[in-house]
C-alpha positions as CSV (number, residue, x, y, z in Angstrom):
1,X,0.0,0.0,0.0
2,X,2.7,2.4,1.0
3,X,4.9,1.3,-1.8
4,X,2.1,2.0,-4.3
5,X,1.5,5.4,-2.8
6,X,5.2,6.3,-3.1
7,X,5.2,5.2,-6.7
8,X,2.2,7.3,-7.5
9,X,3.6,10.3,-5.7
10,X,6.9,9.9,-7.5
11,X,5.2,9.8,-10.9
12,X,3.2,13.0,-10.0
13,X,6.3,14.8,-8.9
14,X,8.2,13.7,-12.1
15,X,5.4,15.0,-14.2
16,X,5.3,18.3,-12.4
17,X,9.1,18.6,-12.8
18,X,9.0,17.8,-16.5
19,X,6.2,20.3,-17.0
20,X,8.2,23.0,-15.2
21,X,11.2,22.1,-17.2
22,X,9.2,22.3,-20.4
23,X,7.9,25.8,-19.5
24,X,11.4,27.2,-19.2
25,X,13.3,25.1,-21.8
26,X,10.8,24.9,-24.7
27,X,10.6,28.6,-25.5
28,X,14.4,28.6,-25.9
29,X,14.1,25.9,-28.6
30,X,11.5,27.5,-30.7
31,X,10.4,31.2,-31.0
32,X,7.4,32.7,-32.6
33,X,9.5,34.4,-35.3
34,X,11.1,31.1,-36.1
35,X,7.7,29.4,-36.7
36,X,6.5,32.4,-38.6
37,X,9.5,32.3,-40.9
38,X,9.1,28.5,-41.3
39,X,5.5,28.8,-42.3
40,X,5.9,31.7,-44.7
41,X,9.0,30.1,-46.4
42,X,7.4,26.7,-46.6
43,X,4.1,28.0,-48.2
44,X,6.0,30.1,-50.7
45,X,8.4,27.3,-51.6
46,X,5.8,24.6,-52.2
47,X,2.8,26.6,-53.5
48,X,4.2,29.8,-54.9
49,X,1.9,31.9,-52.8
50,X,2.9,34.6,-50.4
51,X,1.8,34.2,-46.7
52,X,1.5,37.1,-44.3
53,X,1.1,36.6,-40.6
54,X,0.7,39.2,-37.7
55,X,0.9,39.2,-33.9
56,X,2.5,35.8,-33.2
57,X,1.8,34.4,-29.7
58,X,3.2,31.3,-28.0
59,X,1.5,29.4,-25.2
60,X,2.6,26.3,-23.3
61,X,-0.7,25.2,-21.8
62,X,-2.8,23.2,-22.3
63,X,-0.8,22.2,-25.4
64,X,2.3,24.1,-26.8
65,X,0.8,26.2,-29.6
66,X,1.3,29.3,-31.7
67,X,-1.4,31.8,-32.7
68,X,-1.2,34.2,-35.6
69,X,-3.7,36.9,-36.5
70,X,-4.6,38.8,-39.7
71,X,-3.6,36.0,-42.0
72,X,-3.4,36.8,-45.7
73,X,-2.5,34.7,-48.7
74,X,-2.0,36.2,-52.2
75,X,-0.4,35.3,-55.5
76,X,3.2,36.2,-56.1
77,X,2.2,38.0,-59.3
78,X,-0.4,40.2,-57.5
79,X,0.4,43.8,-56.7
80,X,0.5,44.9,-53.1
81,X,-2.9,46.6,-53.6
82,X,-4.6,43.5,-54.9
83,X,-6.9,42.0,-52.2
84,X,-5.7,38.6,-50.8
85,X,-7.7,35.7,-52.1
86,X,-7.5,34.0,-48.7
87,X,-7.8,35.7,-45.3
88,X,-8.3,34.4,-41.8
89,X,-8.9,36.1,-38.5
90,X,-6.6,33.6,-36.7
91,X,-4.5,30.5,-37.1
92,X,-3.8,28.3,-34.1
93,X,-1.0,25.7,-34.6
94,X,-0.7,23.0,-32.0
95,X,2.9,21.7,-32.0
96,X,4.4,18.2,-31.5
97,X,6.8,18.6,-28.6
98,X,9.5,16.0,-29.4
99,X,10.5,17.3,-32.9
100,X,11.0,20.8,-31.4
101,X,14.0,19.5,-29.4
102,X,15.7,18.9,-32.8
103,X,14.6,22.3,-34.2
104,X,11.9,20.5,-36.4
105,X,8.4,21.8,-36.6
106,X,5.5,19.4,-36.8
107,X,1.9,20.2,-36.2
108,X,-0.5,18.0,-34.3
109,X,-3.4,20.3,-35.2
110,X,-3.9,23.5,-37.2
111,X,-7.1,25.5,-36.8
112,X,-8.2,28.4,-39.1
113,X,-10.9,30.6,-37.7
114,X,-12.9,33.3,-39.5
115,X,-11.4,32.4,-42.9
116,X,-12.6,33.9,-46.2
117,X,-11.8,32.6,-49.7
118,X,-12.5,34.7,-52.8
119,X,-11.4,33.3,-56.1
120,X,-11.9,35.1,-59.4
121,X,-13.7,33.0,-62.0
122,X,-13.0,33.0,-65.8
123,X,-16.1,35.1,-66.4
124,X,-15.3,38.7,-65.7
125,X,-16.7,40.1,-62.5
126,X,-17.7,36.7,-61.0
127,X,-16.1,35.2,-57.9
128,X,-16.3,32.0,-55.9
129,X,-16.8,33.4,-52.4
130,X,-16.7,31.3,-49.2
131,X,-17.3,33.1,-45.9
132,X,-16.8,32.6,-42.2
133,X,-14.9,29.3,-42.7
134,X,-13.6,27.2,-39.8
135,X,-11.1,24.7,-40.9
136,X,-9.3,22.1,-38.8
137,X,-6.3,20.0,-39.9
138,X,-5.1,17.1,-37.7
139,X,-1.8,15.2,-37.8
140,X,-0.2,17.6,-40.3
141,X,2.8,15.6,-41.4
142,X,4.3,14.7,-44.7
143,X,3.5,11.3,-46.1
144,X,0.9,10.7,-43.4
145,X,-2.9,10.8,-43.3
146,X,-4.1,14.3,-42.5
147,X,-7.7,14.5,-41.2
148,X,-9.6,17.7,-42.1
149,X,-13.0,19.2,-41.5
150,X,-14.4,22.5,-42.9
151,X,-17.6,24.5,-42.1
152,X,-18.5,27.7,-43.9
153,X,-21.1,29.8,-45.8
154,X,-21.7,29.9,-49.5
155,X,-24.6,31.9,-51.0
156,X,-26.3,31.9,-47.6
157,X,-26.4,33.5,-44.2
158,X,-26.2,30.3,-42.2
159,X,-23.4,27.7,-42.3
160,X,-24.4,25.4,-45.2
161,X,-21.1,23.9,-46.5
162,X,-19.5,21.0,-44.7
163,X,-16.5,18.9,-45.8
164,X,-14.8,16.1,-43.9
165,X,-12.1,13.7,-45.0
166,X,-8.5,12.8,-45.0
167,X,-5.5,13.3,-47.4
168,X,-2.0,12.1,-47.7
169,X,0.8,14.0,-49.5
170,X,4.5,14.5,-49.7
171,X,5.3,18.1,-48.6
172,X,8.8,18.2,-50.1
173,X,8.1,18.7,-52.9
174,X,4.3,18.8,-53.0
175,X,2.7,17.2,-56.1
176,X,-1.1,17.0,-56.9
177,X,-0.5,13.7,-58.8
178,X,1.1,12.1,-55.7
179,X,-1.7,13.3,-53.4
180,X,-4.3,10.8,-52.1
181,X,-7.7,12.2,-51.1
182,X,-11.0,10.9,-49.6
183,X,-13.7,13.3,-48.5
184,X,-17.4,13.9,-48.1
185,X,-19.1,17.2,-49.1
186,X,-22.5,18.4,-48.0
187,X,-24.0,21.6,-49.3
188,X,-27.4,22.4,-47.8
189,X,-30.3,24.7,-48.6
190,X,-28.9,27.1,-51.2
191,X,-31.5,29.4,-52.8
192,X,-32.1,28.3,-56.4
193,X,-32.5,32.0,-57.3
194,X,-29.2,32.9,-55.9
195,X,-27.5,29.9,-57.5
196,X,-28.8,30.9,-61.0
197,X,-27.8,34.4,-60.4
198,X,-24.3,33.3,-59.4
199,X,-24.0,31.0,-62.5
200,X,-24.8,34.1,-64.6
201,X,-27.6,32.4,-66.4
202,X,-30.0,34.8,-68.3
203,X,-33.5,33.6,-69.2
204,X,-37.0,34.8,-69.5
205,X,-38.1,33.8,-66.0
206,X,-37.7,34.6,-62.3
207,X,-37.4,32.0,-59.5
208,X,-40.0,32.4,-56.8
209,X,-39.1,29.4,-54.6
210,X,-36.7,26.5,-54.6
211,X,-33.7,25.2,-52.7
212,X,-30.7,23.2,-53.9
213,X,-28.8,20.6,-51.8
214,X,-25.7,18.7,-52.9
215,X,-23.9,15.7,-51.4
216,X,-20.8,14.3,-52.9
217,X,-18.1,11.7,-52.2
218,X,-14.7,12.8,-53.5
219,X,-11.7,10.6,-54.1
220,X,-8.3,10.8,-55.7
221,X,-5.8,8.0,-56.1
222,X,-2.0,8.2,-56.1
223,X,-0.1,8.7,-59.4
224,X,-3.1,10.3,-61.2
225,X,-4.3,13.8,-61.7
226,X,-8.0,12.9,-61.8
227,X,-10.4,13.7,-59.1
228,X,-13.5,11.5,-59.0
229,X,-16.9,12.4,-57.5
230,X,-20.2,10.6,-56.9
231,X,-22.7,13.4,-56.6
232,X,-26.3,13.8,-55.7
233,X,-28.1,17.1,-56.3
234,X,-31.7,17.8,-55.3
235,X,-33.6,20.9,-56.5
236,X,-36.7,20.9,-54.4
237,X,-40.0,22.9,-54.6
238,X,-38.9,24.9,-57.7
239,X,-41.5,27.5,-58.6
240,X,-40.9,30.2,-61.2
241,X,-42.8,32.7,-63.4
242,X,-42.2,34.4,-66.7
243,X,-41.4,38.1,-66.6
244,X,-44.0,38.6,-69.3
245,X,-46.7,37.0,-67.1
246,X,-45.8,37.3,-63.4
247,X,-49.3,36.2,-62.2
248,X,-48.9,32.7,-63.7
249,X,-46.5,30.5,-61.7
250,X,-45.2,27.0,-62.5
251,X,-46.2,23.9,-60.6
252,X,-43.8,23.0,-57.7
253,X,-41.4,20.4,-58.8
254,X,-38.5,18.4,-57.5
255,X,-35.5,17.2,-59.6
256,X,-33.1,14.6,-58.4
257,X,-29.8,14.4,-60.3
258,X,-27.1,11.8,-59.7
259,X,-23.8,12.0,-61.5
260,X,-20.6,9.9,-61.4
261,X,-17.9,12.0,-62.8
262,X,-14.1,12.7,-62.8
263,X,-12.1,15.7,-63.9
264,X,-8.5,15.2,-65.1
265,X,-6.5,18.3,-64.2
266,X,-3.8,17.5,-66.7
267,X,-6.0,17.1,-69.8
268,X,-8.8,19.4,-68.4
269,X,-11.5,16.9,-69.4
270,X,-14.6,16.3,-67.4
271,X,-15.9,12.7,-67.8
272,X,-19.5,11.9,-67.0
273,X,-19.7,8.1,-66.6
274,X,-23.2,8.0,-65.3
275,X,-26.0,10.6,-65.3
276,X,-29.5,10.0,-63.9
277,X,-32.1,12.7,-63.6
278,X,-35.4,11.8,-62.0
279,X,-38.4,14.2,-62.5
280,X,-42.2,13.8,-62.1
281,X,-42.5,13.4,-65.9
282,X,-39.4,11.4,-66.9
283,X,-36.3,9.6,-65.9
284,X,-33.3,10.7,-68.0
285,X,-30.1,8.7,-68.2
286,X,-26.9,9.5,-69.9
287,X,-23.1,9.8,-70.1
288,X,-20.4,11.8,-71.9
289,X,-17.6,14.3,-71.5
290,X,-16.8,17.9,-71.6
291,X,-13.5,19.5,-72.9
292,X,-13.1,22.3,-70.4
293,X,-10.3,24.0,-72.2
294,X,-12.1,24.3,-75.5
295,X,-15.6,24.4,-73.9
296,X,-16.8,21.6,-76.1
297,X,-19.2,18.7,-75.5
298,X,-17.6,15.3,-76.3
299,X,-20.5,12.9,-77.2
300,X,-23.0,13.6,-74.3
301,X,-25.7,11.0,-74.7
302,X,-29.1,11.4,-73.0
303,X,-32.1,9.2,-73.3
304,X,-35.6,8.8,-71.7
305,X,-37.7,5.8,-72.4
306,X,-41.0,7.5,-71.3
307,X,-41.8,11.2,-71.0
308,X,-45.3,11.9,-69.7
309,X,-46.6,14.9,-71.6
310,X,-49.8,15.6,-69.5
311,X,-48.3,18.1,-67.0
312,X,-45.4,19.4,-69.0
313,X,-47.0,22.8,-69.6
314,X,-47.4,23.2,-65.8
315,X,-43.7,22.7,-65.3
316,X,-42.5,24.6,-68.4
317,X,-44.4,27.8,-68.8
318,X,-42.9,28.6,-72.2
319,X,-44.5,25.3,-73.4
320,X,-47.8,26.4,-72.0
321,X,-47.8,29.5,-74.2
322,X,-47.6,27.3,-77.2
323,X,-49.8,24.4,-76.1
324,X,-52.4,25.7,-73.6
325,X,-53.7,23.2,-71.1
326,X,-57.3,23.6,-72.2
327,X,-56.4,21.8,-75.5
328,X,-56.2,18.5,-73.6
329,X,-52.4,18.1,-74.1
330,X,-51.5,14.6,-73.1
331,X,-49.6,11.4,-74.1
332,X,-46.2,9.9,-73.8
333,X,-43.0,10.4,-75.7
334,X,-39.5,8.9,-75.9
335,X,-36.2,10.8,-76.4
336,X,-32.7,9.7,-77.4
337,X,-30.2,12.6,-77.8
338,X,-26.5,12.9,-78.8
339,X,-25.0,16.3,-78.0
340,X,-21.8,17.0,-79.8
């Protein structure tokens, strides 16, 4: 009994001694400016982007970590007046203690808080804008599985974008082809009207109601540049009207779209191996490809064995102007299309 007590007391005293030693010794091995320089040089070397960090702070408890505020990332070619495409209120880096004794920096966890990403799209004046992002990376080590989770806002006022997964990559040097990725994406309750506006689609109608939700499983294998995705998109309760006749609205409708696709970042080709669109009036299946560089369709095939014509004018108001409902428009059709 007394022997066990002595052992327990001895272990507690040893832990207290080591923690006290750590408090005084650890700061002499690694300083905030050293970590700041390590991060900025590493990001520039492996990505070509410029990283700016302010107000470095170091804390011992509960885990040795650094905090940086006013984080900004910009392209090397951008002028100093060009807004950074990535900003964050704060980055917290939790360090692995043992590598510090050898002047090596490894992160057990990295947290980005209040992050914003604003990327310019090829169409002039349009941006991909993610807001209020919280991103966590765990086990940040080269050639090891890094777990990550992201939460943010896109085209909405509430958090609606969620991504979780893991990735493995060699940091020195980093290569997309050698990177392995598995992730799940969940985009919830995006206004159909806002999405159409963001896509820059011009048409003769206005969306009155409708929400879009997307779930996707993303994967990338080693020694390839292709990113694969199994995607399900739901457009629910879509109601719209034509600007020429705002009093007449379409019948509420739900569309379910499933797509198995992959995009090759070397060839810039989007391959659609399986397309399935389920609607109240037809089920459409298809496959094909898109040349993203030349903006060309490469043999997109679509077919529907049965299209119910009875309610089509209720869903497509432009059709109702040609074929009024009081004519008794009904029947069934079949479609087999090749888009080239």
